[in-house]
C-alpha positions in Angstrom: 118.7 185.3 84.8 118.4 181.4 83.7 116.2 180.2 81.2 114.0 177.7 82.3 111.3 174.9 80.2 107.9 174.7 81.2 105.2 172.4 80.0 102.3 174.6 79.5 100.0 171.6 77.8 97.5 169.5 80.1 99.0 167.8 82.8 96.3 165.5 82.9 98.0 163.4 79.8 101.4 163.3 80.9 100.6 159.6 82.4 99.8 158.7 78.6 102.5 160.8 76.9 104.6 158.9 79.0 103.4 155.2 78.1 103.6 156.2 74.4 106.9 157.8 74.6 109.3 155.7 72.4 113.0 156.5 71.7 114.2 154.7 69.2 113.4 155.1 66.3 111.2 152.6 64.1 111.5 151.8 59.9 107.8 152.7 59.0 106.0 149.5 57.2 105.9 150.9 53.8 109.8 150.6 53.8 110.1 147.0 54.8 109.9 144.0 52.5 108.7 140.5 53.4 110.4 137.9 51.4 110.2 134.2 51.3 114.1 134.0 52.5 113.4 136.5 55.4 110.1 134.3 56.6 112.1 130.9 56.3 114.9 132.4 58.3 113.0 133.8 60.9 111.2 130.4 61.7 114.4 128.7 61.5 115.9 131.0 64.0 113.2 131.0 66.5 113.1 127.3 66.5 117.1 127.2 67.2 116.9 129.9 69.6 114.1 126.9 71.9 116.1 124.0 71.1 119.6 125.9 72.7 118.0 127.3 75.3 116.3 123.8 76.2 119.7 122.6 75.8 121.3 125.0 78.0 118.4 124.5 80.7 119.5 120.9 80.7 123.2 121.4 80.9 122.6 123.8 84.0 120.9 121.3 85.5 123.2 118.4 84.8 126.1 119.9 86.1 129.2 117.9 87.7 129.5 117.2 90.8 132.4 118.8 93.5 133.6 116.7 96.3 135.1 118.4 99.6 136.6 117.3 103.0 136.0 119.4 105.5 136.3 119.1 109.2 133.4 117.4 111.2 132.6 120.5 114.1 129.0 119.2 114.8 128.6 117.5 118.3 124.7 116.8 118.4 123.5 113.5 118.6 122.6 111.2 115.5 120.0 109.1 115.0 120.9 105.3 114.4 117.8 103.6 112.4 118.2 99.5 113.2 116.0 96.8 112.0 117.2 93.3 112.3 115.6 90.4 112.6 117.4 87.2 114.8 116.3 83.2 114.2 116.0 82.7 117.9 112.4 83.8 120.1 113.0 86.9 121.8 112.7 85.2 125.2 116.3 83.8 124.3 117.8 87.2 123.3 118.1 89.1 126.7 121.3 91.0 126.0 120.3 93.8 123.4 121.9 97.3 124.4 124.3 100.1 123.3 127.7 101.4 125.0 130.1 103.9 123.5 133.3 106.2 125.3 131.0 108.4 127.6 130.0 105.5 129.8 126.5 106.1 130.3 123.8 104.3 131.4 122.5 101.9 128.3 118.9 103.4 128.6 120.2 106.8 127.8 120.3 106.3 124.1 116.4 104.5 123.8 115.8 101.0 123.3 114.6 98.7 120.8 111.6 97.2 120.4 110.9 93.4 120.4 108.5 92.0 118.0 108.2 88.1 117.5 108.0 86.9 113.9 108.6 83.9 111.8 112.1 83.7 110.3 110.9 82.2 107.0 109.4 84.9 104.6 106.6 84.7 102.2 107.5 83.9 98.9 106.8 87.3 97.6 108.6 88.8 100.4 111.9 86.5 99.4 111.7 88.2 96.3 111.6 91.5 97.3 114.3 90.9 100.0 116.7 89.1 97.1 116.1 91.7 94.9 117.4 94.5 97.3 120.3 92.3 98.4 121.2 92.0 94.7 120.9 95.6 94.2 123.0 96.4 97.1 125.8 94.1 96.4 125.9 95.8 92.8 126.2 99.2 94.3 128.9 98.3 96.5 130.9 96.9 93.9 130.3 99.5 91.5 130.3 102.3 93.8 133.0 104.7 92.3 131.5 104.3 88.8 127.6 105.1 90.1 128.1 107.8 92.6 127.7 110.5 90.5 124.7 109.1 89.2 123.4 108.6 92.5 124.4 111.9 94.2 122.8 113.6 91.4 119.3 111.6 91.7 119.4 112.8 95.5 120.0 116.6 94.4 117.2 116.5 91.8 114.7 114.8 94.0 115.6 115.4 97.5 113.8 112.3 98.3 114.0 111.0 101.6 112.4 107.3 102.0 112.3 104.8 104.6 112.4 101.0 104.1 109.3 99.1 104.3 108.7 97.4 107.4 109.1 93.4 107.3 105.4 92.3 107.3 103.8 89.9 109.7 102.5 86.7 108.7 98.7 85.6 110.0 99.5 83.6 113.3 98.6 79.7 113.4 97.5 78.2 117.0 99.8 75.3 116.9 103.1 77.1 115.3 105.4 79.2 117.5 107.3 82.4 116.9 111.1 81.0 116.0 112.6 84.6 115.5 112.8 88.4 117.1 112.6 91.3 115.3 114.6 94.3 116.8 113.5 97.7 115.3 113.7 101.0 116.5 115.7 104.5 116.9 118.7 105.1 119.2 120.4 108.5 119.7 124.0 108.2 119.6 127.0 110.3 120.5 129.8 110.9 117.6 132.6 108.5 119.6 133.4 105.1 119.6 130.6 102.5 120.7 128.8 99.0 120.0 125.8 97.6 120.0 125.7 93.9 120.9 123.0 91.3 120.9 124.1 88.1 122.7 122.1 85.1 123.9 120.3 84.7 127.3 120.4 82.5 130.1 118.3 81.0 132.7 118.8 81.2 136.3 118.9 77.8 138.1 118.9 76.6 141.6 121.0 73.6 142.5 121.6 71.9 145.8 125.1 71.4 146.6 125.5 69.9 149.9 123.5 71.4 152.5 124.0 75.1 150.0 121.4 76.3 148.0 123.3 77.5 144.7 122.0 80.1 141.9 123.6 79.8 138.7 122.4 80.4 135.2 122.1 78.0 132.3 122.7 79.5 128.8 119.6 78.9 126.5 120.2 77.5 123.3 120.8 80.2 120.6 121.2 80.9 117.0 122.6 84.2 115.5 121.7 83.6 112.4 120.1 87.2 111.1 119.0 89.3 108.6 119.6 93.1 108.2 116.7 95.1 107.1 118.1 98.4 107.9 121.0 99.9 109.5 121.7 103.4 108.9 122.5 106.9 110.7 120.8 110.5 110.3 118.5 111.2 107.8 117.6 108.3 105.3 118.3 109.1 101.5 117.0 106.4 99.2 120.5 106.7 97.1 122.9 106.3 99.6 124.5 103.0 99.7 123.8 101.5 103.1 126.3 98.4 102.9 124.7 96.1 105.5 121.2 96.6 104.2 119.8 93.6 102.6 122.5 91.5 104.1 121.6 88.1 105.5 124.3 85.9 107.6 123.7 82.1 108.2 125.5 81.0 111.7 125.3 77.2 112.2 127.2 77.0 115.5 125.9 78.4 118.6 129.4 79.2 119.8 130.1 81.9 117.0 131.2 85.4 117.3 129.9 87.6 114.6 131.9 91.2 114.1 130.9 94.1 112.1 133.5 97.2 112.3 131.7 100.3 110.9 133.5 103.4 110.0 131.1 106.0 109.9 131.5 109.5 107.6 129.2 112.4 107.8 128.1 113.4 104.1 126.5 117.1 103.3 124.6 117.2 100.1 123.9 120.4 99.3 120.8 121.0 96.7 119.8 124.5 95.8 117.0 125.5 98.2 117.8 122.5 101.0 121.2 120.9 102.7 120.8 116.6 103.3 122.6 116.0 106.1 123.3 112.0 106.1 125.8 109.4 106.8 127.8 106.8 104.9 129.8 104.0 106.2 132.1 101.2 105.1 132.0 98.0 107.2 134.3 95.0 107.6 133.0 91.4 108.7 134.6 89.0 111.0 132.9 85.7 112.1 134.7 83.8 114.5 133.9 80.4 116.4 134.7 80.4 119.6 135.8 77.0 121.5 134.1 75.3 123.7 136.4 75.3 126.5 136.1 78.9 127.3 139.7 79.6 126.3 138.6 81.9 123.2 138.4 85.5 124.4 134.6 86.9 124.2 131.1 85.7 124.0 129.1 84.4 121.5 126.6 87.0 119.7 126.3 89.7 117.2 128.3 93.2 117.7 128.5 96.2 115.7 131.1 98.5 116.8 131.5 101.8 115.0 133.6 104.8 114.8 133.4 107.9 113.4 135.6 110.2 110.8 137.1 113.3 111.8 136.4 114.7 108.2 133.3 114.9 106.5 132.5 115.0 102.7 130.7 118.0 101.2 129.0 117.3 98.0 127.9 120.4 95.7 127.0 120.9 92.0 130.0 123.1 90.3 127.9 125.1 88.0 128.0 128.9 87.3 125.6 131.2 89.1 122.2 132.1 87.7 123.5 135.8 86.5 125.9 134.3 84.4 123.7 131.5 83.0 121.2 134.6 81.6 123.9 136.2 80.3 124.7 133.3 78.4 121.0 132.8 77.2 121.0 136.5 76.4 124.4 136.5 74.4 122.5 133.0 72.7 119.5 134.7 71.5 120.9 138.2 70.2 123.6 136.0 68.1 121.4 134.0 66.4 118.9 137.0 65.4 122.0 139.2 64.3 123.5 135.9 62.2 119.8 135.5 60.8 120.1 138.9 59.5 123.6 138.8 57.9 122.4 135.7 56.2 119.3 137.0 55.0 121.0 139.9 53.4 123.5 137.7 51.6 120.9 135.5 50.3 118.7 138.4 49.0 121.5 140.0 47.5 122.6 136.7 46.0 119.1 136.2 44.9 118.4 139.7 43.3 121.9 139.2 41.3 121.0 135.8 39.8 117.4 137.4 38.9 119.5 140.6 37.2 121.1 138.0 35.0 119.0 135.4 34.2 115.8 136.6 34.5 115.6 140.6 34.6 111.7 141.0 33.8 110.7 138.9 36.6 113.2 141.3 38.6 111.4 144.5 37.5 108.3 142.9 38.1 109.7 142.3 41.7 111.0 145.9 42.2 107.3 147.6 41.1 105.6 145.6 43.6 107.8 146.5 46.2 106.9 149.2 48.7 110.4 150.7 47.8 109.6 151.2 44.2 106.9 153.8 44.7 108.1 156.7 42.7 108.3 159.8 44.8 107.8 162.2 41.9 104.3 163.0 40.3 103.1 161.5 37.1 102.7 163.1 33.6 99.3 163.1 33.6 98.6 164.8 36.7 98.3 168.2 36.8 101.3 170.4 38.3 99.2 172.0 41.1 97.9 168.5 42.4 99.8 167.3 45.1 101.5 164.2 45.4 100.8 162.2 48.7 104.7 161.2 48.7 105.5 164.9 48.4 103.2 165.6 51.4 104.6 162.8 53.6 108.4 163.7 52.8 107.8 167.8 52.9 107.5 170.1 55.7 104.0 170.7 56.0 104.3 174.7 56.4 106.5 174.9 53.2 104.3 172.8 51.3 101.2 174.5 52.5 102.6 178.1 50.7 104.0 176.4 47.6 100.4 175.0 46.9 98.6 178.2 47.4 101.0 179.9 45.2 101.0 177.6 42.4 96.7 177.5 42.4 96.2 181.7 42.8 95.2 182.8 39.2 97.8 186.3 38.6 95.8 189.7 38.3 97.1 191.4 35.2 95.5 195.0 34.2 93.8 195.2 31.0 94.7 198.2 28.4 91.9 200.2 26.3 93.0 198.7 23.1 92.4 195.5 24.4 89.0 196.6 25.8 88.3 197.7 22.2 89.3 194.7 20.8 86.9 192.4 22.9 
């Protein structure tokens, strides 16, 4: 029959026993010795641990970026954000629409709102616009050197901002608006298309002989324009939009301004989110048409865009969280072990130097330390008096038996002669 172990005590205290259970041996406090060297090394090691952990966290956050090209399989519509000011009244700007290879109705993509404004900006607005223009020009020129900085800022902040709208001056009863602001959002397909803005025409009825002829007379136009915003998808503050902050002066009415845009989808992966935005490169062409109509095309502003078949995926090239935690633990344990080794070496060197040059001071320190407490009993103490050190280091049962044997007086029977002598 197999023997089994059974706990016969009070089972209500099992939880308390489990809480106080400690499988690792501890060094009693009386066997430990505090020194100036040990305290100094403890303080230095803890400060070093805090500093290295802080640097490791910074290094983990400031990881390198990894760029990958993947096929773009998304077929959903993309939002096209437009905010353009043309230097002629809205009544003279009639042809504003968008068409692409799907040949859908021009109103299927949405419409841009028209707002009569003044072309001239206030001094404060002009200063802000020129600042944005200068910054955008610098970023376009230095894109390859600052791309990592811009993408890291997007990943850290995940900030999605929209440019401030152009403010409208207070109207004057004797002053007419001389510009038209076109702004809004269009839903476009991922196919080649064109957004164009052409001048208007006024119908005219002429009498030719006995017949009435209806014709169109082109109104005076000025295609000088200012691009406040032209972007696609989610607007990220640090994504460079090449045409934003651009201002083009067109002195001749018979001028055709063309922008050729190549749009590249871009995915920016953050720790807990993903930003789907778009970048584009642009090529500009300004051509003055001949007055006799021999030149092909009509004057106006044209934004011709096409899409890239590949998308850019931006990720942080960092190790996973488990490896990062293991590195932190190895740093802490390594510093503790090294500080213990240094403490042992320095204390040994200190004792050696004291033994050579100051033996009296070494004896004094050894007497004061807990390790120097003698386990034997002093000479002036009775043999029957047990020492505390013996009580601590001996088995209680054996010690009790020994003390009882030393304290009991032996009973020896007396003889008759001894009685008589007494």
